[in-house]
N, C-alpha and C positions, 0 to 999 in steps of 0.2 A: 223469140226472145231475140232480141239485141244481139249482136256479135261478142262485143262487150259480154253479155252477161256468161258466155259459152268461153270467154277465159281466165285465166289465174285472177286478174282483177272484175268477177262478176258484180265484187259488191259495191262496184261504182255507182249502177242504177239496175242494181236488184231491188224489189218489190218482198218487203218480207214480212209474213203471215206470223201475229206469234200465239200461241199454244198456249191456254191455262189448264194446264191436265187433270187439274182434280175436276175442272166444268166442259171439256169437250165434247169424249164418248168415252160412258161407261161399259166393257164388254164382260163383267163377271155378273150386272145388276146388285152391286152393291151401293150405290149411292153416290158411289165416287170413281171422275174420269181415271182412264187408267193409259198406258202405253202400248196396249195393245188397242183399246179404243182410240187412241189415236192411228194407230197402222191402218184401221182400218177405213178409216175416211182421207187417206191420204190421197188416194183416190178424185175426192170431192176438189182435195186444196189444188188440186195437178188441172182439174177441169176448168178452175177460178181462175187461174192463168196465174200465182205466184211462183217465184223463185225460191224460194228459203222459208223455212218451218223454224221460229225459235220457240223455244222449248221453257216456260219457266220452270222455279225447283223441282226435280222428279228425286232428289236422295233422298236418303234414310235422315228422317225428320219427326221428332214428337210431334210437329207440326202448329207449334204456339205461333207461327206469325207465316201458314200458309204453307210453311215449308222450306221460309226463308230462314230457318234455323236448322242449321245440318251437322248432325251427330256424327254422319259417315261418309265423309266425300269420293268415297269410292264402289256405293254400295246404292242401290235404287229401290227405296223403301218400299215396301211388300205392299201399302198401298198402291201403288204403281204396278207392280208386276216384279222382273227380276232383270240383270244385267243380260241375261237372252235375251229374256224383251227388247233393249234398249238395243242388242244387236240387232234382232232381227226387223226394228223399224231404221231405224239406221240407212242398214240394206236395203229395207224396200223402198224411203224415201228418194237412199240413190238409184235404184230403179228406174227411178221413174221421174229422174231429172233432178230432183229437189234437194236442195243443203239444207243439214242439220244444225242449230246453232243449241247450243244450252249456255243455261244461267250458271255461273259459276260465285259464289259469296264466298268474296275472301275479307271483307270486313270485321264480319262477327262468325261464331258458333253457332250450337244448340250446347248450351249449358248442361248437356247428358253427350257432348262428344266425350271420346277416353280422356285427353290432354285436360280438362278444363277437371271430370271428377276427379285425375288424378293430381292438379293443381292444389283442389282442397284438402282430399287427403295427406300432400305434402308439406302443407304451413306454411306459412310467411317464410320468404326467405330461398325457398326453393326452387331448383334453376326449373320446372314447369308452369311454375308460376311468373313469371320473368316471358312467356311466352301470348302473357295477357294482361291488363293492368290492374296489377293489383297493388293496393298503395293502404298504408296507415289512416286514421279518420283528422278530422281536426277537432281542437278542443282538449281540454284537461286531461280526460279519458277515452278519446276518439271517435266521440260519439255523432258527430258531424262530418259528411261525409267530403273526403279530399279539396270538391271547390265547388265551386256552381253550378257547374253544367248541368242541365236538363235531358228529357229523353225526348228525343223526337217523338216517343208517344206517351209522352205527359209524367209528372213526375218527376225526383232526382235521376239524374242519369248514372246512380250508386248503389249498390245493394251491399248490405255489410254482410258479413257468413259468420262462422261460429264464433274465430279465431279471433275476430275484432276487425279483422282488414274488410277493404268496402274492393267492389271491383267495377269494371266501369261497362255500363251500358247504351252506346246512343240509344239502344232502339226496347226493346222487350228485357227483361232482368231473366228471361231464358235466352239470351242472344248477346255473350258476352264481346266485347273488344277484345280481337289478337293486336297484339303487340309488336306491329312491324319490324319494328328494333333488334328482335328477336331472330337470329340468324334461321333457326330451325324453323319461326315461321315461311319464313321465303324460301328453302329447299323444301317443305314440304309441299306450297303450292306449285311449283316447279313441276314434283315429279306427280302432284294432282290434273296438271297440264297435260303433261305426256302420257298420263292413263288414258282420259278421256280421248285425245288424241289419234291412238291408237287404236281404239276402239272406230276411230271414222267420222268424230266429228267434225266439222267443219269452220268450229267459230264458237264463241263463248261471248254473251253479256257479260257484262261486269258489275253487281250488284254493289251499290254505291262505290261506285269506282275515285271518286272524289274524299272518299274518308277516311282510306286506312292508315294515314299519317296524320299523329295530332304535333300540333304545336309544342314545341319543347321546352319539359318542364309543366305541361297541363295547365296553363294562365288562367287566369278567371275569365269572366264573359264582363263581368262587372254591371248585369241587367238581369233583369226576371221578365223580360219581354218571351210570349212564348215561341218555341220554336216550331217552326213547318216542316212538318214529307216533303212537301214538294212546294220549295224557296230558291229563295236567293239569296240569303242572309252569309257574310260574312262570318263567319266561327272560328274559332283555331283549334274545329276537329274536322272542319271539313279543306280543303281544294288547295291543301297544302306545296307549299312544291315538289318536297317531298317523293309525292306519290309520283312521280314523272321516271326515278330514276328508277321506282317497282317496275314499270310499264317496259321501257326499255330492256329490262332485263328478260320481261317475260317476250319483248317480241324477238328476240332470240330465239329464244326456243321454237318458231316458227317459220325460221332457217331452216329447220327441217323436213316440214311437214308444209309445201307451195298451194297456195289456194286458199290459205285457213286464215279466220279474222279472228278482229276484237273489237270488238262497240262495248262503249264506255255509255254507264247510265254515271253522268259527272251531272248533278246537279251545282251552276257555278256563278257568282255572279253580274256577268255577263256573255255573252256570245265569243266575244273577243277568248275571257278566259278557257270557255270551254275549249278552244282552234289549240291550246297546251295537249291536250289530249289525243288530237290526231298529225302529231307532228310525225314526219316520216319515219320515224325510229322510234317511234309510239303506238298507239291504239291507229284504228284504221277509220273506226266512226266513231263519231258521239252522240247523244238525242239531241233534239233539239227544241229542249222544255220549252225555250222561250216563245216560241210557233207556237206550240199548245195551247198554252194560256195565251194565246192575245184571240183579243174579241173580234166579231164579224164586224169588219170594217172596214173601208178598202185603204184607208189611210195606213189606218195599222199595220194592216198587213203589208204590204206595198214597204213597207218601215223595215219590217224582222225579216222580209224576202232578200232583200239591200243587204243586210245589215248581216245574216247569216251567208249569204256568198260571199261576200268580203272578207268576211271573217275565215274561210274556209281559204280563196282563193291561195293565202300566198304560201299554207302549207300546205297545198297540195293534196285535200282530203273531200269528200263527195260531202254539198250538205244533206241532213238527212233529217225527213218531212215527218210529222206524227199529230193525231187526231185523240187515241186514244191508246190506251191500253190498263192493266189491271191496278193500279192504283188512281187512279183518276176518274169522273163521270162520265159516262159514254158521253161524246161529241154529241148526239142525239140529243140529246135531254141539257147538256151544256150551252148550244143556241138555242135551247127553247126558254131558257129562263135570263132574265137581262143580265147584261153586262156585269163584272164584275162580284159576281154571284159566289164566284171560287173552280176549286178543281174538285170537292166533292159537294155535291149542291143535293139538297135534302126534298125537294120539291120538282113535279114533276113538268110544269109550266106547260108553252103551248106545245102538246106533242105534232098537230102538224109541223106547227113553224119551224118546229125543230127538226125535223126531218127533211124538209127542203132545203132548211140552210145546208144541212150536215152532208147532204146529198152534190150541193154544191160545192162543200168547203171538199168534198174527195176529188173531186174531177179538177180543181184548183192545186189539191195536192200532190195527186198523181204527174201531171204536167210540168211543175218544177223539176229545176235538175239535181241529179243528186239520187238519193234512197227514198224509198218509202216505207213506214213501217202500217202493217195493218192489224187492230186488234180482234180478235175472233167473235164473231156477232156481229161488228159493221157494218159486213158486207148487205147484212140479214135490214138494218136498220134498228139492229135491238133500242132501246133504248133503257134507262139504269132503271131498275127496280128500288124506286126510293119508299116504300111501302114496307119493308119488312120486317113482321115483328123484333122488338129484339132477343128476343129468346132466341132466334137464331142465329141473330148476328154471332159471325165470329172473328172479324176483329181487331185485334187485339188493343188497339190505339180505344177503340169505340168504350170499352172496357176500361180503360183507365181514367180516375179524374185529373181535371186539366190538359187531358191528351189531346190528339187532333179531335176531325167529328168523328172519321171513326167509321164513316159511312161507303167505304172501298168495297163492302159485301153485294153495292148494288151493281156493278159491274162486273161479278164472276158469278154470278146464278147462271147456272150449262143451260146448255146451248139447245133451240129446241130444233129437230129434226124433218121429225112428222107431225103431223096435222092434230093426230089423236094418240096415245098411249099415257100410260101412268106419265111418263116424262118426256112425251112427245121427239120419243126415238131416242131419247139420251141415254135410257139402257134401260133393261128388266123389272126396274128396284128403287123407283123412285130416284130423288135426288135431294144431293145431301142440302143443296138451299133450294127452300119451294119458289118453281114459278110460276108468272100470273097467267090467267086461264085465258088471257090474250094472246100467248105464247104460240098457240097451235097455226094461227094464220099469219106468222112473222118464221116460221120456218125456213127450212130450204126446201123441204116437197113443197110447202103451199107456191113458192117465189119460184122456184125452178120453168123456165117453158113462160113465164109470163113477162110480155112487153113491157117497159116502164115498172118492174117490177124493180126492188132497191138488187136484190142478188143480182139480176140479169147488166143492171146498170153497170157493175163493178166487173162483171165477166167483157162488156163489150170495152169497157176503159183499159181494162188492162188487155188483152187482145190487140186494142189501136197503139196503147202504150209501147208494146214489146214490138209492135212493124212499122209503127213509125220511122223514120231515121232523124227525124228531130227532136223526138220527148227520150229520156232516159240522163244516160248521162252527160257535164258539164259543167259550167261554171256561172253562168253568165242570162241573163231574159235583156230583151231589147222592151223597154215599155214606151208605149203610146201614149205618149204626155197628155193631147188632146181630148183624151177621154173625160165623155161626162159625167158631170160630180157622182162619187157613189161606186164607180165603175173601176174595174183593174184589167190592163191590156198590155196581152205585153205579145211577142215575137218570139219562137224560136225554130230556126231552121224551116221555112217552107210551111209553118205551123203554125195558130193565133189561138190563144187561150182569150175570152173575154169573163168575166165576170161583174155580174149587179146587188152589190150588195143589201141594196136597198128592197125597199117593198114592194118600188113600182115598176110599172116596166119602164125601158126608156130605148127610146129609137137611137140605133146606131146604124152606117155604110158597112153594112154586108163585109167582111175583108175575104171574104172566100164562098168554101162548098162547106154546108156543116156537116159536122162528123159523128159529132154527137152532143147533145145536151142532157144537164142535169136533173129539166122536167118537161120533159115531153117534144113536141116537133116546135120548129126558131120557121114558119114560115118568110119567107126572104122574096120582097117586091119591091124591082127596079132599084136593084142595088142597095135597099136597105131592109132591117131589121128589125122588130122588137123585143129586146132582149127582154123575157120576163123578169120579174121581182126575184131577187134572193138565188139565182139563179147564174152555174156557166156553163159558157158555151166552147167546146171544140172545135175548128175551120182549122180546112187545108187553104190552101193561098194556091 
């Protein structure tokens, strides 16, 4: 691990591994992953070479949206274990030198949260209703929603209750939005932060960090275009300047907890707007979704790399890089399909091409300055499961008319650990989503120790990244402007990264000794090398 990773600013060069608890490892055979299962697999993550583990929600929840509908922020959902299991997981991670980052969901709660249930019972005008957005409807009889906002998951963003008022939910109806103008909401979340920090959590990834504050008066949008879950539309309920005062208050909490961090899930119109979330007195990192959505194209990649580094440099924050997560099609499938196919893709595409590009994209990502995020299973080269039967899908947006594509389940299929077994080592009782027959040969067991496997590529890359002084933290790269068309070529303190985004080999002058290639050996002859198509090579100068 770089020396920086051992400091209180470990997050500046960290490689953070996202665990979707329901799909990682099942300890009790009920088909659902859990905290003891995650704990049992921590040595694997340590051997992989990551620095921290980010856990998607494991709080008490009716699971209307995969745990992002929280009914009790201080309790573990029984499906996943207990508070003691959470303590044991955190402790075991720390013993292995791993940090633990937890999701926090401050934009909305579950409709089963005690506050919302009390708000329904207390009726219009009650103090409890002020903690959410309850309003009378429009029209003579109040039968029309208060405004024209649509849910990100499709349909109106408003649901009417028995007494005639309407409540706001930017996502599913089971996820009512908090009203952050309420002092009680602000005080509650400060207490929730301290609760988990006292348990030893090393940081929080803030879900819908851009959504807490709505424009004053909840103004009309004025059009009927469908919103996108993973988009950068300018909207009166996203990326309002008022969110930054909330995060300044949150940052003050961390003054009592050195080395802890906040990470923003903030979809904004521009990278520059994202930089506002990581000013020195606010959050530490913000996900770089513009990079995730960039096509496999040298010019496009260079543009977004430069704009990302340029945006973060003035605020002193590290850039972050991510290729996959629990909301988007895995990049092995995204790169297998034509550019412009979106982030929720229904077709498998060219599997071999997608994997080759995914491996190359990974080495590019890990060579860039800043922090990188790895989504569970991408180190196995897993594709999205695009042919799940409709009846097993659980993404709420799949089941809502005129909503998102709703194909997020494909990246959430439980991981394969072994070649055989009812769920390829995920657990003894099957899995909550069916795994493809091909999963066994993609398993951890099948790839461990196999030269050239995607798993061993990740292990090698992360080992080099920890040990090479030219990798990790930083805010700049030096481009080689004479690189052939379709090739990215940059240097970082004795290290060179070359990326051929074309399908054909390109002959280049070898900049040094080969450290690692995403697609096998790269022979150097008389100072020149043929850089294979869709390949990234790391060089030591």
